[in-house]
PQR file with spaces between the fields and no chain letter, atoms N, CA, C, O and H, PARSE charges and radii, in Angstrom:
ATOM       1  N    MET     1     123.519  112.609   33.585 -0.4000 1.5000
ATOM       2  CA   MET     1     123.019  111.642   34.494 -0.0000 2.0000
ATOM       3  C    MET     1     123.414  112.883   35.929  0.5500 1.7000
ATOM       4  O    MET     1     124.283  113.717   35.675 -0.5500 1.4000
ATOM       5  N    ASN     2     122.740  112.924   37.363 -0.4000 1.5000
ATOM       6  CA   ASN     2     122.408  113.368   37.728 -0.0000 2.0000
ATOM       7  C    ASN     2     123.447  112.772   38.780  0.5500 1.7000
ATOM       8  O    ASN     2     123.380  111.543   38.765 -0.5500 1.4000
ATOM       9  H    ASN     2     122.034  112.246   37.570  0.4000 1.0000
ATOM      10  N    HIS     3     124.508  113.318   39.807 -0.4000 1.5000
ATOM      11  CA   HIS     3     125.343  112.708   40.636 -0.0000 2.0000
ATOM      12  C    HIS     3     125.405  113.229   41.856  0.5500 1.7000
ATOM      13  O    HIS     3     125.609  114.438   41.959 -0.5500 1.4000
ATOM      14  H    HIS     3     124.562  114.317   39.820  0.4000 1.0000
ATOM      15  N    GLY     4     125.270  112.560   42.816 -0.4000 1.5000
ATOM      16  CA   GLY     4     125.103  112.977   44.652 -0.0000 2.0000
ATOM      17  C    GLY     4     123.936  114.184   45.091  0.5500 1.7000
ATOM      18  O    GLY     4     123.743  114.549   46.251 -0.5500 1.4000
ATOM      19  H    GLY     4     125.105  111.577   42.733  0.4000 1.0000
ATOM      20  N    ARG     5     123.364  114.599   44.132 -0.4000 1.5000
ATOM      21  CA   ARG     5     123.006  115.727   44.967 -0.0000 2.0000
ATOM      22  C    ARG     5     122.304  116.159   46.369  0.5500 1.7000
ATOM      23  O    ARG     5     121.128  116.384   46.085 -0.5500 1.4000
ATOM      24  H    ARG     5     123.521  114.303   43.190  0.4000 1.0000
ATOM      25  N    LYS     6     122.540  116.401   47.936 -0.4000 1.5000
ATOM      26  CA   LYS     6     122.216  116.263   48.896 -0.0000 2.0000
ATOM      27  C    LYS     6     120.654  116.684   48.534  0.5500 1.7000
ATOM      28  O    LYS     6     120.255  117.474   47.678 -0.5500 1.4000
ATOM      29  H    LYS     6     123.495  116.218   48.166  0.4000 1.0000
ATOM      30  N    THR     7     119.733  115.694   49.703 -0.4000 1.5000
ATOM      31  CA   THR     7     118.391  116.126   49.929 -0.0000 2.0000
ATOM      32  C    THR     7     118.160  116.040   51.160  0.5500 1.7000
ATOM      33  O    THR     7     118.827  115.222   51.793 -0.5500 1.4000
ATOM      34  H    THR     7     120.057  115.052   50.398  0.4000 1.0000
ATOM      35  N    THR     8     117.116  116.883   51.889 -0.4000 1.5000
ATOM      36  CA   THR     8     116.356  117.072   52.772 -0.0000 2.0000
ATOM      37  C    THR     8     115.732  116.125   53.537  0.5500 1.7000
ATOM      38  O    THR     8     115.960  116.921   54.448 -0.5500 1.4000
ATOM      39  H    THR     8     116.574  117.547   51.375  0.4000 1.0000
ATOM      40  N    ALA     9     115.217  115.290   54.025 -0.4000 1.5000
ATOM      41  CA   ALA     9     114.267  114.139   54.184 -0.0000 2.0000
ATOM      42  C    ALA     9     112.804  115.263   53.866  0.5500 1.7000
ATOM      43  O    ALA     9     111.862  114.626   53.396 -0.5500 1.4000
ATOM      44  H    ALA     9     115.032  114.643   53.286  0.4000 1.0000
ATOM      45  N    LEU    10     112.495  116.899   54.070 -0.4000 1.5000
ATOM      46  CA   LEU    10     111.640  117.546   53.323 -0.0000 2.0000
ATOM      47  C    LEU    10     111.477  117.290   52.410  0.5500 1.7000
ATOM      48  O    LEU    10     110.356  116.968   52.015 -0.5500 1.4000
ATOM      49  H    LEU    10     113.261  117.416   54.452  0.4000 1.0000
ATOM      50  N    GLU    11     112.748  117.324   51.505 -0.4000 1.5000
ATOM      51  CA   GLU    11     112.603  117.485   49.629 -0.0000 2.0000
ATOM      52  C    GLU    11     112.397  116.336   49.349  0.5500 1.7000
ATOM      53  O    GLU    11     111.553  115.852   48.595 -0.5500 1.4000
ATOM      54  H    GLU    11     113.659  117.585   51.825  0.4000 1.0000
ATOM      55  N    ARG    12     113.364  115.751   50.108 -0.4000 1.5000
ATOM      56  CA   ARG    12     112.725  113.944   49.741 -0.0000 2.0000
ATOM      57  C    ARG    12     111.176  113.375   49.674  0.5500 1.7000
ATOM      58  O    ARG    12     110.693  112.371   49.151 -0.5500 1.4000
ATOM      59  H    ARG    12     114.049  116.144   50.721  0.4000 1.0000
ATOM      60  N    ILE    13     110.789  114.127   50.200 -0.4000 1.5000
ATOM      61  CA   ILE    13     109.068  113.763   51.287 -0.0000 2.0000
ATOM      62  C    ILE    13     108.376  114.482   49.634  0.5500 1.7000
ATOM      63  O    ILE    13     107.394  113.944   49.123 -0.5500 1.4000
ATOM      64  H    ILE    13     111.182  114.942   50.624  0.4000 1.0000
ATOM      65  N    GLU    14     108.839  115.324   49.182 -0.4000 1.5000
ATOM      66  CA   GLU    14     108.227  116.745   49.040 -0.0000 2.0000
ATOM      67  C    GLU    14     107.800  115.777   47.368  0.5500 1.7000
ATOM      68  O    GLU    14     106.735  115.909   46.767 -0.5500 1.4000
ATOM      69  H    GLU    14     109.637  115.761   49.597  0.4000 1.0000
ATOM      70  N    ILE    15     108.917  114.892   46.952 -0.4000 1.5000
ATOM      71  CA   ILE    15     109.144  114.745   45.743 -0.0000 2.0000
ATOM      72  C    ILE    15     109.128  113.406   45.285  0.5500 1.7000
ATOM      73  O    ILE    15     109.517  112.797   44.288 -0.5500 1.4000
ATOM      74  H    ILE    15     109.783  114.785   47.441  0.4000 1.0000
ATOM      75  N    ALA    16     108.334  113.061   46.733 -0.4000 1.5000
ATOM      76  CA   ALA    16     108.223  111.210   46.622 -0.0000 2.0000
ATOM      77  C    ALA    16     106.340  111.744   46.073  0.5500 1.7000
ATOM      78  O    ALA    16     105.596  111.215   45.247 -0.5500 1.4000
ATOM      79  H    ALA    16     108.018  113.555   47.542  0.4000 1.0000
ATOM      80  N    GLN    17     106.149  112.846   46.879 -0.4000 1.5000
ATOM      81  CA   GLN    17     104.639  113.402   46.893 -0.0000 2.0000
ATOM      82  C    GLN    17     104.095  113.744   45.571  0.5500 1.7000
ATOM      83  O    GLN    17     103.030  113.351   45.095 -0.5500 1.4000
ATOM      84  H    GLN    17     106.753  113.276   47.550  0.4000 1.0000
ATOM      85  N    TRP    18     105.131  114.678   44.936 -0.4000 1.5000
ATOM      86  CA   TRP    18     104.697  114.905   43.827 -0.0000 2.0000
ATOM      87  C    TRP    18     104.742  114.379   42.426  0.5500 1.7000
ATOM      88  O    TRP    18     104.260  114.803   41.376 -0.5500 1.4000
ATOM      89  H    TRP    18     105.996  114.997   45.322  0.4000 1.0000
ATOM      90  N    ILE    19     105.694  112.995   42.817 -0.4000 1.5000
ATOM      91  CA   ILE    19     105.729  111.852   41.899 -0.0000 2.0000
ATOM      92  C    ILE    19     104.158  110.954   41.811  0.5500 1.7000
ATOM      93  O    ILE    19     103.523  110.533   40.844 -0.5500 1.4000
ATOM      94  H    ILE    19     106.085  112.650   43.670  0.4000 1.0000
ATOM      95  N    LEU    20     103.926  110.909   43.171 -0.4000 1.5000
ATOM      96  CA   LEU    20     102.424  110.586   43.454 -0.0000 2.0000
ATOM      97  C    LEU    20     101.161  111.031   42.430  0.5500 1.7000
ATOM      98  O    LEU    20     100.538  110.375   41.595 -0.5500 1.4000
ATOM      99  H    LEU    20     104.441  111.251   43.957  0.4000 1.0000
ATOM     100  N    VAL    21     101.039  112.700   42.944 -0.4000 1.5000
ATOM     101  CA   VAL    21     100.278  113.298   42.334 -0.0000 2.0000
ATOM     102  C    VAL    21     100.396  112.857   40.862  0.5500 1.7000
ATOM     103  O    VAL    21      99.604  112.191   40.194 -0.5500 1.4000
ATOM     104  H    VAL    21     101.545  113.233   43.622  0.4000 1.0000
ATOM     105  N    THR    22     101.688  113.443   40.494 -0.4000 1.5000
ATOM     106  CA   THR    22     101.436  113.473   38.589 -0.0000 2.0000
ATOM     107  C    THR    22     101.409  111.447   37.659  0.5500 1.7000
ATOM     108  O    THR    22     101.789  110.953   36.597 -0.5500 1.4000
ATOM     109  H    THR    22     102.331  113.984   41.036  0.4000 1.0000
ATOM     110  N    HIS    23     100.874  111.086   38.639 -0.4000 1.5000
ATOM     111  CA   HIS    23     100.831  109.286   38.540 -0.0000 2.0000
ATOM     112  C    HIS    23     101.584  109.273   38.075  0.5500 1.7000
ATOM     113  O    HIS    23     101.542  109.340   36.846 -0.5500 1.4000
ATOM     114  H    HIS    23     100.565  111.488   39.502  0.4000 1.0000
ATOM     115  N    ARG    24     103.197  109.142   39.004 -0.4000 1.5000
ATOM     116  CA   ARG    24     104.115  108.645   38.530 -0.0000 2.0000
ATOM     117  C    ARG    24     104.746  108.851   37.297  0.5500 1.7000
ATOM     118  O    ARG    24     105.119  108.026   36.464 -0.5500 1.4000
ATOM     119  H    ARG    24     103.231  109.088   40.002  0.4000 1.0000
ATOM     120  N    HIS    25     104.815  110.142   37.303 -0.4000 1.5000
ATOM     121  CA   HIS    25     106.145  110.768   36.105 -0.0000 2.0000
ATOM     122  C    HIS    25     107.524  111.364   36.511  0.5500 1.7000
ATOM     123  O    HIS    25     107.932  112.525   36.463 -0.5500 1.4000
ATOM     124  H    HIS    25     104.512  110.813   37.981  0.4000 1.0000
ATOM     125  N    TYR    26     108.237  109.975   37.010 -0.4000 1.5000
ATOM     126  CA   TYR    26     109.109  110.199   37.387 -0.0000 2.0000
ATOM     127  C    TYR    26     110.236  111.012   36.280  0.5500 1.7000
ATOM     128  O    TYR    26     111.141  111.605   36.868 -0.5500 1.4000
ATOM     129  H    TYR    26     107.905  109.032   37.049  0.4000 1.0000
ATOM     130  N    HIS    27     110.255  111.073   35.094 -0.4000 1.5000
ATOM     131  CA   HIS    27     111.294  112.303   34.595 -0.0000 2.0000
ATOM     132  C    HIS    27     110.622  112.943   34.423  0.5500 1.7000
ATOM     133  O    HIS    27     110.431  112.761   33.221 -0.5500 1.4000
ATOM     134  H    HIS    27     109.520  110.591   34.617  0.4000 1.0000
ATOM     135  N    GLY    28     109.600  114.143   34.890 -0.4000 1.5000
ATOM     136  CA   GLY    28     109.590  114.904   35.155 -0.0000 2.0000
ATOM     137  C    GLY    28     110.114  115.597   36.480  0.5500 1.7000
ATOM     138  O    GLY    28     110.267  116.816   36.559 -0.5500 1.4000
ATOM     139  H    GLY    28     109.755  114.291   35.867  0.4000 1.0000
ATOM     140  N    ALA    29     110.390  114.670   37.565 -0.4000 1.5000
ATOM     141  CA   ALA    29     110.698  115.107   38.534 -0.0000 2.0000
ATOM     142  C    ALA    29     111.813  115.037   38.919  0.5500 1.7000
ATOM     143  O    ALA    29     112.266  115.411   40.001 -0.5500 1.4000
ATOM     144  H    ALA    29     110.265  113.680   37.502  0.4000 1.0000
ATOM     145  N    VAL    30     112.832  114.083   37.226 -0.4000 1.5000
ATOM     146  CA   VAL    30     114.307  114.256   37.068 -0.0000 2.0000
ATOM     147  C    VAL    30     114.753  115.312   37.033  0.5500 1.7000
ATOM     148  O    VAL    30     115.712  115.682   37.711 -0.5500 1.4000
ATOM     149  H    VAL    30     112.465  113.779   36.347  0.4000 1.0000
ATOM     150  N    GLU    31     113.912  116.231   35.942 -0.4000 1.5000
ATOM     151  CA   GLU    31     113.634  117.301   35.168 -0.0000 2.0000
ATOM     152  C    GLU    31     114.117  118.754   36.743  0.5500 1.7000
ATOM     153  O    GLU    31     115.085  119.336   37.231 -0.5500 1.4000
ATOM     154  H    GLU    31     113.133  115.930   35.391  0.4000 1.0000
ATOM     155  N    LYS    32     112.197  118.599   36.918 -0.4000 1.5000
ATOM     156  CA   LYS    32     112.329  119.615   37.659 -0.0000 2.0000
ATOM     157  C    LYS    32     113.025  119.797   39.140  0.5500 1.7000
ATOM     158  O    LYS    32     113.239  120.969   39.450 -0.5500 1.4000
ATOM     159  H    LYS    32     111.410  118.126   36.521  0.4000 1.0000
ATOM     160  N    PHE    33     113.515  118.503   40.364 -0.4000 1.5000
ATOM     161  CA   PHE    33     114.104  118.495   40.994 -0.0000 2.0000
ATOM     162  C    PHE    33     115.698  118.506   40.911  0.5500 1.7000
ATOM     163  O    PHE    33     116.530  118.970   41.690 -0.5500 1.4000
ATOM     164  H    PHE    33     113.342  117.551   40.112  0.4000 1.0000
ATOM     165  N    ASN    34     115.863  117.696   39.446 -0.4000 1.5000
ATOM     166  CA   ASN    34     117.542  117.637   39.245 -0.0000 2.0000
ATOM     167  C    ASN    34     118.313  116.929   40.479  0.5500 1.7000
ATOM     168  O    ASN    34     119.079  117.366   41.338 -0.5500 1.4000
ATOM     169  H    ASN    34     115.187  117.319   38.813  0.4000 1.0000
ATOM     170  N    ILE    35     117.680  115.399   40.146 -0.4000 1.5000
ATOM     171  CA   ILE    35     117.410  114.227   40.659 -0.0000 2.0000
ATOM     172  C    ILE    35     117.754  112.952   39.770  0.5500 1.7000
ATOM     173  O    ILE    35     117.297  113.017   38.629 -0.5500 1.4000
ATOM     174  H    ILE    35     117.057  115.044   39.448  0.4000 1.0000
ATOM     175  N    SER    36     118.199  112.243   39.963 -0.4000 1.5000
ATOM     176  CA   SER    36     118.678  110.679   38.990 -0.0000 2.0000
ATOM     177  C    SER    36     117.119  109.742   39.484  0.5500 1.7000
ATOM     178  O    SER    36     116.563  109.413   40.532 -0.5500 1.4000
ATOM     179  H    SER    36     118.571  112.190   40.890  0.4000 1.0000
ATOM     180  N    TYR    37     116.860  109.576   37.783 -0.4000 1.5000
ATOM     181  CA   TYR    37     115.530  108.636   37.943 -0.0000 2.0000
ATOM     182  C    TYR    37     115.609  107.227   39.282  0.5500 1.7000
ATOM     183  O    TYR    37     114.752  106.727   40.011 -0.5500 1.4000
ATOM     184  H    TYR    37     117.311  109.843   36.932  0.4000 1.0000
ATOM     185  N    SER    38     116.601  107.065   39.151 -0.4000 1.5000
ATOM     186  CA   SER    38     116.828  105.790   40.711 -0.0000 2.0000
ATOM     187  C    SER    38     116.226  105.692   41.704  0.5500 1.7000
ATOM     188  O    SER    38     115.462  104.882   42.229 -0.5500 1.4000
ATOM     189  H    SER    38     117.297  107.471   38.559  0.4000 1.0000
ATOM     190  N    GLN    39     117.123  107.628   42.143 -0.4000 1.5000
ATOM     191  CA   GLN    39     116.756  107.613   42.939 -0.0000 2.0000
ATOM     192  C    GLN    39     114.813  108.302   43.534  0.5500 1.7000
ATOM     193  O    GLN    39     114.195  108.144   44.587 -0.5500 1.4000
ATOM     194  H    GLN    39     117.743  108.286   41.716  0.4000 1.0000
ATOM     195  N    ALA    40     114.494  108.973   42.350 -0.4000 1.5000
ATOM     196  CA   ALA    40     113.021  109.277   42.275 -0.0000 2.0000
ATOM     197  C    ALA    40     112.277  108.036   42.587  0.5500 1.7000
ATOM     198  O    ALA    40     111.279  108.183   43.293 -0.5500 1.4000
ATOM     199  H    ALA    40     114.995  109.101   41.495  0.4000 1.0000
ATOM     200  N    TYR    41     112.628  106.639   42.125 -0.4000 1.5000
ATOM     201  CA   TYR    41     112.095  105.814   42.218 -0.0000 2.0000
ATOM     202  C    TYR    41     111.886  105.082   43.479  0.5500 1.7000
ATOM     203  O    TYR    41     110.819  104.818   44.033 -0.5500 1.4000
ATOM     204  H    TYR    41     113.439  106.520   41.552  0.4000 1.0000
ATOM     205  N    LEU    42     113.327  104.746   43.904 -0.4000 1.5000
ATOM     206  CA   LEU    42     113.894  104.844   45.321 -0.0000 2.0000
ATOM     207  C    LEU    42     112.666  105.045   46.198  0.5500 1.7000
ATOM     208  O    LEU    42     111.774  104.363   46.702 -0.5500 1.4000
ATOM     209  H    LEU    42     114.193  104.961   43.454  0.4000 1.0000
ATOM     210  N    TRP    43     113.174  106.690   46.116 -0.4000 1.5000
ATOM     211  CA   TRP    43     111.946  107.418   47.308 -0.0000 2.0000
ATOM     212  C    TRP    43     110.753  107.892   47.254  0.5500 1.7000
ATOM     213  O    TRP    43     110.007  108.560   47.969 -0.5500 1.4000
ATOM     214  H    TRP    43     113.899  107.244   45.706  0.4000 1.0000
ATOM     215  N    THR    44     110.733  107.155   45.756 -0.4000 1.5000
ATOM     216  CA   THR    44     108.645  106.869   46.076 -0.0000 2.0000
ATOM     217  C    THR    44     108.560  105.935   46.851  0.5500 1.7000
ATOM     218  O    THR    44     107.966  105.997   47.927 -0.5500 1.4000
ATOM     219  H    THR    44     111.339  106.612   45.175  0.4000 1.0000
ATOM     220  N    ARG    45     109.477  104.373   46.156 -0.4000 1.5000
ATOM     221  CA   ARG    45     108.272  102.778   46.724 -0.0000 2.0000
ATOM     222  C    ARG    45     108.679  103.373   48.185  0.5500 1.7000
ATOM     223  O    ARG    45     107.867  103.305   49.108 -0.5500 1.4000
ATOM     224  H    ARG    45     109.960  104.323   45.282  0.4000 1.0000
ATOM     225  N    LYS    46     109.543  103.766   48.305 -0.4000 1.5000
ATOM     226  CA   LYS    46     110.195  104.003   50.245 -0.0000 2.0000
ATOM     227  C    LYS    46     108.727  104.275   50.942  0.5500 1.7000
ATOM     228  O    LYS    46     108.003  103.565   51.639 -0.5500 1.4000
ATOM     229  H    LYS    46     110.203  103.821   47.556  0.4000 1.0000
ATOM     230  N    TYR    47     108.587  105.921   50.334 -0.4000 1.5000
ATOM     231  CA   TYR    47     107.379  106.699   50.440 -0.0000 2.0000
ATOM     232  C    TYR    47     106.230  106.268   50.761  0.5500 1.7000
ATOM     233  O    TYR    47     105.625  106.569   51.790 -0.5500 1.4000
ATOM     234  H    TYR    47     109.175  106.499   49.768  0.4000 1.0000
ATOM     235  N    GLU    48     105.711  105.247   49.562 -0.4000 1.5000
ATOM     236  CA   GLU    48     104.489  104.569   49.853 -0.0000 2.0000
ATOM     237  C    GLU    48     104.125  102.803   50.647  0.5500 1.7000
ATOM     238  O    GLU    48     103.076  102.175   50.792 -0.5500 1.4000
ATOM     239  H    GLU    48     106.202  105.003   48.726  0.4000 1.0000
ATOM     240  N    GLN    49     105.624  102.494   51.019 -0.4000 1.5000
ATOM     241  CA   GLN    49     106.002  101.195   51.920 -0.0000 2.0000
ATOM     242  C    GLN    49     105.664  101.871   52.977  0.5500 1.7000
ATOM     243  O    GLN    49     104.622  101.465   53.491 -0.5500 1.4000
ATOM     244  H    GLN    49     106.476  103.004   50.901  0.4000 1.0000
ATOM     245  N    GLY    50     106.365  103.112   53.698 -0.4000 1.5000
ATOM     246  CA   GLY    50     106.798  102.937   54.935 -0.0000 2.0000
ATOM     247  C    GLY    50     106.861  104.523   55.055  0.5500 1.7000
ATOM     248  O    GLY    50     107.600  105.045   55.890 -0.5500 1.4000
ATOM     249  H    GLY    50     107.212  103.442   53.280  0.4000 1.0000
ATOM     250  N    GLY    51     105.717  105.601   53.824 -0.4000 1.5000
ATOM     251  CA   GLY    51     105.523  107.135   54.470 -0.0000 2.0000
ATOM     252  C    GLY    51     106.283  107.574   54.888  0.5500 1.7000
ATOM     253  O    GLY    51     107.376  107.073   54.626 -0.5500 1.4000
ATOM     254  H    GLY    51     105.116  105.177   53.146  0.4000 1.0000
ATOM     255  N    GLU    52     106.261  108.859   55.868 -0.4000 1.5000
ATOM     256  CA   GLU    52     107.192  110.302   55.575 -0.0000 2.0000
ATOM     257  C    GLU    52     108.163  109.734   56.502  0.5500 1.7000
ATOM     258  O    GLU    52     109.219  110.335   56.302 -0.5500 1.4000
ATOM     259  H    GLU    52     105.372  109.265   56.082  0.4000 1.0000
ATOM     260  N    SER    53     108.348  108.645   57.649 -0.4000 1.5000
ATOM     261  CA   SER    53     109.805  107.988   58.472 -0.0000 2.0000
ATOM     262  C    SER    53     110.478  107.326   57.468  0.5500 1.7000
ATOM     263  O    SER    53     111.695  107.439   57.329 -0.5500 1.4000
ATOM     264  H    SER    53     107.491  108.157   57.811  0.4000 1.0000
ATOM     265  N    ALA    54     109.641  106.500   56.607 -0.4000 1.5000
ATOM     266  CA   ALA    54     111.086  106.046   55.783 -0.0000 2.0000
ATOM     267  C    ALA    54     112.255  106.906   54.784  0.5500 1.7000
ATOM     268  O    ALA    54     113.428  106.539   54.704 -0.5500 1.4000
ATOM     269  H    ALA    54     108.651  106.408   56.720  0.4000 1.0000
ATOM     270  N    LEU    55     111.834  107.815   54.232 -0.4000 1.5000
ATOM     271  CA   LEU    55     112.407  108.865   53.700 -0.0000 2.0000
ATOM     272  C    LEU    55     113.299  109.532   54.613  0.5500 1.7000
ATOM     273  O    LEU    55     114.050  110.320   54.039 -0.5500 1.4000
ATOM     274  H    LEU    55     110.881  108.113   54.297  0.4000 1.0000
ATOM     275  N    ILE    56     113.490  109.431   56.259 -0.4000 1.5000
ATOM     276  CA   ILE    56     114.427  110.061   57.181 -0.0000 2.0000
ATOM     277  C    ILE    56     116.031  109.340   56.709  0.5500 1.7000
ATOM     278  O    ILE    56     116.296  108.195   56.343 -0.5500 1.4000
ATOM     279  H    ILE    56     112.880  108.791   56.726  0.4000 1.0000
ATOM     280  N    ASP    57     116.706  110.268   56.855 -0.4000 1.5000
ATOM     281  CA   ASP    57     118.239  109.688   56.562 -0.0000 2.0000
ATOM     282  C    ASP    57     118.700  109.481   57.746  0.5500 1.7000
ATOM     283  O    ASP    57     118.929  110.452   58.468 -0.5500 1.4000
ATOM     284  H    ASP    57     116.491  111.198   57.152  0.4000 1.0000
ATOM     285  N    ARG    58     118.942  108.127   58.211 -0.4000 1.5000
ATOM     286  CA   ARG    58     119.685  107.319   59.106 -0.0000 2.0000
ATOM     287  C    ARG    58     120.721  107.790   59.837  0.5500 1.7000
ATOM     288  O    ARG    58     120.831  107.725   61.061 -0.5500 1.4000
ATOM     289  H    ARG    58     118.757  107.339   57.625  0.4000 1.0000
ATOM     290  N    GLY    59     121.596  108.336   58.945 -0.4000 1.5000
ATOM     291  CA   GLY    59     123.010  108.129   59.375 -0.0000 2.0000
ATOM     292  C    GLY    59     123.629  106.771   58.861  0.5500 1.7000
ATOM     293  O    GLY    59     124.741  106.601   59.360 -0.5500 1.4000
ATOM     294  H    GLY    59     121.507  108.389   57.950  0.4000 1.0000
ATOM     295  N    GLY    60     123.336  105.996   58.216 -0.4000 1.5000
ATOM     296  CA   GLY    60     123.490  104.670   58.020 -0.0000 2.0000
ATOM     297  C    GLY    60     123.631  103.671   59.246  0.5500 1.7000
ATOM     298  O    GLY    60     124.350  102.688   59.423 -0.5500 1.4000
ATOM     299  H    GLY    60     122.433  106.134   57.811  0.4000 1.0000
ATOM     300  N    LYS    61     122.731  104.257   59.973 -0.4000 1.5000
ATOM     301  CA   LYS    61     122.043  102.698   60.900 -0.0000 2.0000
ATOM     302  C    LYS    61     120.881  102.574   60.448  0.5500 1.7000
ATOM     303  O    LYS    61     120.160  101.657   60.842 -0.5500 1.4000
ATOM     304  H    LYS    61     122.146  105.056   59.829  0.4000 1.0000
């Protein structure tokens, strides 16, 4: 299990786009980008619902 790797908004967007292009290959994203499955799923879902702006960290706001 991977814990707490810091990512930028651009990385999260890239990861979500990669997952969608690979037909939701979450496990592949976990290995390729060194992230957790739950983060991969969450970022992809947010990206689908709100676009790129949904993946920008708002600092707890």
